[in-house]
C-alpha positions as CSV (number, residue, x, y, z in Angstrom):
1,M,71.1,-47.0,60.7
2,T,69.7,-47.9,57.3
3,E,66.1,-48.9,57.2
4,F,64.8,-51.3,54.6
5,L,61.2,-51.3,53.7
6,S,59.4,-54.7,53.7
7,P,57.9,-56.1,50.4
8,Q,54.5,-55.9,52.1
9,H,55.0,-52.2,52.6
10,H,55.9,-51.6,48.9
11,A,52.9,-53.8,47.9
12,E,50.4,-51.8,50.1
13,S,51.8,-48.3,49.4
14,A,50.5,-47.8,45.9
15,D,49.3,-50.3,43.2
16,A,50.8,-49.7,39.8
17,R,48.2,-49.4,37.0
18,G,46.6,-52.8,36.3
19,A,48.1,-54.5,39.4
20,R,44.8,-54.7,41.3
21,M,43.0,-56.6,38.5
22,R,45.7,-59.3,38.5
23,R,45.4,-60.1,42.3
24,G,42.7,-61.6,44.5
25,P,39.6,-63.8,43.8
26,L,38.1,-64.0,40.2
27,R,35.6,-61.3,39.6
28,S,32.9,-60.4,37.1
29,G,34.6,-58.8,34.0
30,D,37.8,-60.8,34.4
31,R,39.2,-62.4,31.4
32,V,40.1,-66.1,32.4
33,Q,41.5,-69.2,30.6
34,L,39.7,-72.4,31.1
35,T,42.1,-75.4,30.5
36,D,40.5,-78.8,30.2
37,E,41.9,-82.2,30.9
38,K,43.3,-82.6,27.4
39,R,45.2,-79.1,27.7
40,R,42.7,-77.4,25.4
41,I,42.2,-73.7,26.3
42,N,39.1,-71.5,26.1
43,T,39.4,-67.9,26.9
44,I,36.2,-66.3,28.3
45,T,35.2,-63.0,30.1
46,L,33.3,-63.7,33.3
47,G,30.0,-62.0,33.9
48,T,27.2,-62.5,36.5
49,D,24.8,-65.2,35.4
50,G,26.9,-66.0,32.3
51,E,27.4,-69.5,31.0
52,F,30.1,-71.3,29.0
53,H,28.6,-74.0,26.7
54,T,30.4,-76.8,25.0
55,H,29.3,-80.3,23.7
56,K,30.6,-81.5,27.1
57,G,28.3,-79.5,29.3
58,V,27.7,-76.1,30.7
59,L,29.9,-74.1,33.1
60,K,28.1,-71.3,35.0
61,H,30.1,-68.2,35.6
62,N,28.6,-67.8,39.0
63,D,30.4,-71.0,40.1
64,V,33.8,-69.4,39.1
65,I,33.3,-65.8,40.4
66,G,34.7,-65.4,43.9
67,L,37.0,-68.4,43.6
68,P,40.8,-68.0,44.0
69,E,42.9,-67.9,40.8
70,G,44.2,-71.4,40.0
71,S,41.0,-73.2,41.1
72,V,39.7,-76.3,39.3
73,V,35.9,-76.5,38.6
74,E,33.5,-78.9,37.2
75,N,30.7,-78.1,34.7
76,S,27.3,-79.7,34.7
77,V,28.5,-83.1,33.6
78,G,31.6,-83.3,35.7
79,H,34.1,-82.1,33.0
80,R,36.9,-80.3,34.9
81,Y,38.6,-77.0,34.1
82,Q,41.6,-75.2,35.6
83,V,40.9,-71.5,35.8
84,L,43.6,-68.9,35.5
85,R,43.9,-65.4,34.5
86,P,45.8,-65.2,31.2
87,L,49.3,-63.9,31.1
88,V,50.1,-60.9,28.9
89,K,51.7,-63.3,26.3
90,D,48.5,-65.3,26.3
91,F,46.3,-62.2,25.9
92,V,48.5,-61.0,23.0
93,L,48.1,-64.1,21.0
94,S,44.3,-64.3,21.5
95,M,43.3,-60.6,21.5
96,P,41.4,-58.8,18.7
97,R,43.8,-57.5,16.1
98,G,43.8,-55.3,13.0
99,A,47.6,-55.5,12.3
100,T,50.0,-58.4,12.9
101,V,51.2,-58.4,16.5
102,V,54.8,-58.3,17.7
103,Y,55.2,-61.7,19.3
104,P,56.1,-62.1,22.8
105,K,59.5,-63.5,22.1
106,D,60.4,-60.4,20.2
107,A,58.7,-58.0,22.7
108,A,60.9,-59.5,25.4
109,Q,64.0,-58.9,23.3
110,I,63.1,-55.4,22.5
111,V,62.5,-54.6,26.2
112,Q,65.8,-56.2,27.2
113,M,68.1,-55.2,24.2
114,G,66.6,-51.8,24.1
115,D,67.2,-51.4,27.9
116,I,63.7,-50.0,28.5
117,Y,63.8,-49.2,32.2
118,P,61.3,-47.6,34.7
119,G,60.9,-44.0,34.1
120,A,62.3,-44.0,30.5
121,R,61.0,-41.6,27.9
122,V,60.2,-43.8,24.9
123,V,58.6,-43.2,21.5
124,E,57.1,-45.9,19.4
125,A,55.9,-45.9,15.8
126,G,53.7,-48.6,14.3
127,V,51.3,-49.4,17.1
128,G,49.4,-52.0,15.3
129,S,47.1,-53.8,17.7
130,G,49.0,-52.6,20.8
131,A,50.9,-55.8,21.6
132,L,54.4,-54.1,21.9
133,S,52.8,-51.1,23.7
134,M,51.8,-53.3,26.6
135,S,55.4,-54.5,27.1
136,L,56.8,-51.0,26.8
137,L,54.3,-49.6,29.2
138,R,55.0,-52.4,31.9
139,A,58.7,-51.6,31.5
140,V,58.5,-47.7,31.8
141,G,56.0,-47.9,34.5
142,D,53.4,-45.3,35.8
143,G,56.3,-42.7,36.1
144,G,57.6,-43.2,32.5
145,Y,56.5,-41.9,29.2
146,L,55.5,-43.8,26.0
147,H,54.4,-41.8,23.0
148,S,53.1,-44.1,20.3
149,F,52.5,-43.0,16.8
150,E,50.1,-44.6,14.3
151,R,49.0,-43.5,10.8
152,R,45.6,-45.5,10.7
153,E,43.0,-44.4,13.2
154,E,41.2,-47.8,13.2
155,F,44.5,-49.5,14.3
156,A,44.9,-46.9,17.0
157,D,41.3,-47.5,18.3
158,I,41.9,-51.4,18.5
159,A,45.3,-50.8,20.2
160,R,43.8,-48.4,22.7
161,D,41.2,-50.8,23.8
162,N,43.5,-53.8,23.9
163,V,46.1,-51.9,26.0
164,Q,43.4,-50.6,28.4
165,A,42.0,-54.1,28.7
166,V,45.4,-55.3,30.2
167,F,45.6,-52.3,32.5
168,G,42.0,-51.9,33.4
169,G,41.8,-48.3,32.1
170,P,44.0,-45.6,30.5
171,H,47.7,-45.8,31.5
172,P,49.1,-42.6,32.9
173,A,52.2,-42.9,31.0
174,W,50.7,-43.4,27.5
175,R,50.0,-40.9,24.8
176,I,48.9,-41.8,21.2
177,S,49.3,-39.6,18.2
178,L,47.8,-40.1,14.7
179,G,50.0,-39.2,11.7
180,D,53.3,-39.7,10.1
181,F,56.1,-40.5,12.6
182,Q,58.8,-38.4,10.8
183,E,56.8,-35.2,10.9
184,Q,55.0,-35.7,14.2
185,V,57.8,-36.8,16.5
186,V,60.1,-33.7,15.7
187,A,57.0,-31.5,16.2
188,T,56.0,-32.9,19.6
189,E,59.2,-34.0,21.2
190,K,62.2,-31.7,22.1
191,P,65.6,-32.5,20.5
192,G,67.6,-34.9,22.5
193,S,64.7,-35.5,25.0
194,I,63.9,-39.2,24.3
195,D,65.8,-42.0,25.8
196,R,64.7,-44.9,23.6
197,V,63.0,-45.2,20.1
198,V,61.4,-48.4,18.8
199,L,60.2,-48.5,15.3
200,D,57.8,-51.2,13.7
201,M,57.4,-50.0,10.2
202,L,57.9,-50.7,6.6
203,A,60.5,-48.1,5.9
204,P,62.5,-47.2,8.9
205,W,65.4,-45.9,7.0
206,E,63.3,-42.9,6.1
207,C,63.3,-41.9,9.8
208,V,67.0,-41.7,10.4
209,D,67.0,-37.8,10.7
210,A,64.0,-37.7,12.9
211,V,65.3,-40.3,15.3
212,A,68.8,-38.6,15.4
213,T,67.0,-35.3,16.3
214,V,64.9,-36.6,19.3
215,L,67.2,-39.3,20.6
216,A,69.4,-38.3,23.5
217,P,73.2,-39.1,23.3
218,G,73.5,-42.7,24.4
219,G,69.9,-43.5,23.7
220,V,69.0,-46.7,22.1
221,W,67.2,-47.1,18.8
222,V,65.5,-50.4,18.1
223,N,64.0,-51.5,14.7
224,Y,61.7,-54.3,14.0
225,V,61.6,-55.4,10.4
226,A,60.2,-58.6,8.7
227,T,62.4,-59.0,5.7
228,V,66.0,-59.2,4.7
229,T,65.4,-56.5,2.2
230,Q,64.4,-54.1,5.1
231,L,67.2,-55.3,7.3
232,S,69.8,-54.5,4.8
233,R,68.5,-51.1,3.9
234,V,68.0,-49.8,7.4
235,V,71.4,-51.0,8.7
236,E,73.2,-49.3,5.7
237,A,71.1,-46.2,6.3
238,I,72.2,-46.1,10.0
239,R,75.7,-46.6,9.0
240,A,75.7,-43.9,6.5
241,T,74.8,-41.2,8.9
242,G,77.7,-41.5,11.3
243,Q,75.5,-40.5,14.2
244,F,75.0,-44.0,15.6
245,T,77.1,-46.9,16.8
246,E,77.6,-49.9,14.5
247,P,74.1,-51.5,14.3
248,E,73.6,-55.0,15.7
249,S,71.2,-57.3,13.9
250,F,69.6,-60.5,15.1
251,E,66.5,-62.7,15.2
252,T,65.1,-64.8,18.1
253,M,63.8,-68.5,17.7
254,V,62.1,-70.3,20.5
255,R,61.9,-74.0,20.6
256,G,59.9,-75.9,23.3
257,W,61.0,-79.3,24.7
258,H,58.8,-82.4,25.3
259,V,59.7,-83.7,28.8
260,D,58.0,-87.1,29.9
261,G,60.2,-89.0,32.4
262,L,63.2,-90.1,30.4
263,A,61.5,-89.3,27.1
264,V,63.1,-85.8,26.6
265,R,63.4,-84.3,23.1
266,P,62.7,-81.0,21.3
267,D,59.2,-80.3,20.2
268,H,58.5,-80.9,16.5
269,R,57.2,-77.3,16.1
270,M,58.9,-74.1,17.0
271,V,58.4,-70.4,16.8
272,A,61.0,-69.5,14.3
273,H,61.5,-66.3,12.2
274,T,59.0,-63.5,12.9
275,A,61.1,-60.5,12.4
276,F,64.7,-59.1,12.6
277,L,65.7,-56.8,15.3
278,V,68.3,-54.1,14.7
279,T,69.7,-52.1,17.6
280,C,72.2,-49.1,17.7
281,R,72.9,-46.2,20.0
282,R,73.1,-42.4,19.4
283,L,76.5,-40.8,19.5
284,A,77.1,-37.3,20.7
285,D,76.7,-34.6,18.2
286,D,80.3,-33.8,17.8
287,A,81.5,-37.4,17.9
288,V,82.8,-39.2,14.8
289,G,81.6,-42.8,14.5
290,I,84.1,-45.6,14.4
291,P,83.6,-47.6,11.2
292,G,83.2,-51.4,11.3
293,S,86.2,-53.6,10.8
294,R,84.8,-55.2,7.7
295,R,84.9,-53.4,4.4
296,V,81.4,-53.2,2.9
297,K,81.6,-54.2,-0.9
298,S,78.4,-52.3,-1.8
299,A,76.0,-50.2,0.2
300,Q,74.3,-48.3,-2.5
301,F,70.8,-49.5,-3.4
302,A,70.1,-48.9,-7.1
303,P,66.5,-48.7,-8.3
304,E,66.8,-52.0,-10.0
305,D,68.0,-53.7,-6.8
306,V,65.1,-52.5,-4.8
307,S,62.6,-53.2,-7.7
308,A,63.9,-56.9,-7.9
309,W,63.6,-57.3,-4.1
310,T,60.1,-55.9,-4.0
311,K,58.5,-57.8,-6.8
312,D,58.9,-55.2,-9.6
313,H,57.5,-52.4,-7.4
314,A,59.0,-49.0,-7.5
315,P,61.5,-48.0,-4.8
316,E,59.1,-45.7,-3.0
317,E,56.1,-48.3,-3.0
318,W,57.1,-49.9,0.4
319,T,53.7,-51.4,1.2
320,P,52.6,-54.6,2.9
321,E,51.6,-56.0,-0.5
322,A,55.0,-55.2,-2.0
323,L,56.7,-57.2,0.8
324,G,54.4,-60.1,0.3
325,E,52.3,-59.4,3.4
326,R,48.6,-60.2,3.4
327,G,46.2,-57.1,3.7
328,V,43.7,-56.6,6.4
329,S,40.0,-56.3,5.3
330,D,37.9,-53.5,6.6
331,K,35.4,-56.2,7.8
332,K,38.1,-57.8,10.0
333,I,39.3,-54.4,11.4
334,R,35.7,-53.6,12.5
335,R,35.2,-56.9,14.0
336,A,38.5,-56.5,15.9
337,A,37.5,-53.0,17.1
338,R,34.2,-54.3,18.4
339,D,35.8,-57.2,20.3
340,A,38.5,-55.1,21.7
341,S,36.0,-52.5,23.0
342,R,34.0,-55.4,24.6
343,I,37.0,-56.9,26.3
344,F,38.1,-53.6,27.7
345,D,34.6,-53.0,29.2
346,G,34.9,-56.2,31.2
347,A,38.5,-55.5,32.2
348,E,37.6,-51.9,33.4
349,A,34.6,-53.3,35.3
350,S,36.9,-55.8,37.1
351,H,39.5,-53.2,37.8
352,E,37.1,-50.6,39.3
353,G,35.0,-53.2,41.1
354,F,31.7,-52.5,39.4
355,E,29.4,-54.5,37.0
356,P,29.5,-53.8,33.4
357,A,26.5,-51.6,32.2
358,G,23.9,-53.8,30.7
359,D,23.6,-51.8,27.6
360,G,27.3,-51.7,27.0
361,H,27.3,-47.9,26.7
362,D,29.2,-46.9,29.9
363,V,31.4,-43.9,29.4
364,R,35.1,-44.3,30.0
365,P,38.1,-41.9,29.8
366,E,40.6,-42.1,27.1
367,P,44.4,-41.5,27.1
368,P,45.5,-38.2,25.4
369,R,45.6,-38.6,21.6
370,D,46.6,-36.0,19.0
């Protein structure tokens, strides 16, 4: 007779990393959202004897700690707040950041269209502030493997604290390496050993050979690019190799709806273009790719074409400034690093069930980093 285990058995057997801190009563160190009667949201970190001050009164943290999630509390003048732990999508949009984050709508598409599954071996380049890493780690699970590459150490530090704040500590499946993706990935990963590759970088077409080396036959390659210039160039580079299936390109737009009785209409604002996603799959080494049905009129990028597209910059100068992106000041990066570290301290305390050290200098383990 086949025996099926109950959901309760699975829940009690072993918690996945970060699951404990998302269950049970609200604790000191928890990150919570306070939503008032006008739907305005404030995000705070609970602490013993802490207080949340506004022009409409004071809310004592001790009045919140110990309550079940979803409670409604009143401050000193009777102003009411709904208290919930933030979802990952909420955390991503409010967390400290050095680089621009991958928005939740795109992260969801990457996980689904990239077929990121539990136990998968994934490499990621362009960690930024860690937003996409959170979704990838949730998808691969504790038994999977995510190797993230980042060129800038200060971004890696911010991403590490942000990710660990979500999971309450180092994730067992996560590894961070500093350096250039093209060089590092082939030096650290065996040929054909990776199931999925996700790149969020300025010039992913420069990584075609490296991706083809480490990606297993049938593996999925996902590219996240911001501009039409990058979209065209990476698609043509993939086609030119003959080592991948015909790339698919798309973008995701999310539009909310206002629903109030019979008054039902689209919202006036929407989350429109943030980036293009390009997906393809690795062919077997001895396979010959099947060309697309349409004949490409021109797939060669002359220097004058690239210069025109990148505001008179030379072809090799693929920088955020050349693509019209705003730079990130050192001051903002330092502030984001401090905020991310502080939020992680509270999350780790909540996960482990102890109070944050008063001086903020408690020692914590870090995930492996090269």
